[in-house]
N, C-alpha and C positions, 0 to 999 in steps of 0.2 A: 444565372451565374451560381456555381456551387463553389464553396470556400473549402479547401481541405484543411480543416482545423488540426487534424492529426499531424500533418506535415508542417504548417505554418506556425502553429502555437506550441504544441506539445513536443515536437522534436527539439526546437531550440531551447524551451524551458528545461527539458531533462538533461540536455547536454550541458547546460549552466548549472543545474542544482541537484541532479540525481546523483546517489552514491551506490556503490556496489552492495548487494545483499545476497544471502543464500537462503533458498526455499527448501523445505523438506515436506513433500506432500503427505497428507494424512493418509491417504489411500495407497501409499506406497508408489513405486514407479518413479517417474522423472517428469519434471516440468522442464520443457525445452525453451530455452530463449536464445536470442541473438548472442548471448555471453557465454553459453554453454550449459550443460545440465545442471539443474537446480540452480544455476547463477541468474542473477537479474540486477536491476537497478530500480531505485524508487527514490521519491522525496519524502523523507521521514519528518514528522513534526510530533511534538509532544502533544499538542492538541489540547483544548479545553472544552468542557461542555457545562453550560448552566444547568444546575439541578435544582428543582423546587422541593425543599423539604418541609414545606407547609408552613414556614414562618414569614415574617415581613422581608427578610433579605435572602435572596436566592444565593446558593453556594454554587462555586465552580470545583470541578473535579478534572483531573488528568484524564485524557482519552486519546493515547498515541494512535497515529494514522500513518499509513504508508501510501503514497500516491504511485500508481504504476500505469505505464503506458500499455495498453493491451496489445498492441501490433507487435510487441517485443516477445511475446510468449505464445505457447501452443502446448498445451492448454494453458489458459491464465490461472493465476493463483486462486484457490477455492477456500470456502469457510473450513476452519481447522487445520489447514496447512499451517505449518511453522515457519517463521522467517527470522533470520539472524541479522541484526543491524549493528555491524561493527563499530560505528562511530558512537554508539551508546552501550556497547558490550553486553546487550541482551537478546535473548531470543523470545519472540512473541507467538501467540496463536492468533490467526486470522479470525475474529469473531463475526464480521460481517463484511460484505462486498458490496460497494455501491457505485456501479458503472454510471457514467454521466451521459452516455449516448454519443459522444464525441471522440471515443477511443481512449479515454482515461477511466480509472477506476481508483476509488478511495477505499482502502482496506482498513477497517477499524480494528484495533489490535488490543491484546490483553498480555500482559507479561506471562510467559509460561512458568509453570511451578518447577 
């Protein structure tokens, strides 16, 4: 028996928590999604990562991330693309793309200069 994780888990999760975002492809052209050219949706989180600075107590730094549902894009967002997240009023650069093998990808972001 095969479970359709994308339909059973990601679909309802994104319907509940995702927000509209705008993508600007680094290579030019268009990212096509179910929501129109360069439009999409994702689950944004400020995120935190523990950083070991060599002392006794590790530090935490903000590492914003955007979760996207890959089935909503053709092609999916890529490293160095820009994404504007209206809820925080900022534009970010996609620094890394971490697909999970189940139809979701976590985009690690950095505030665009």
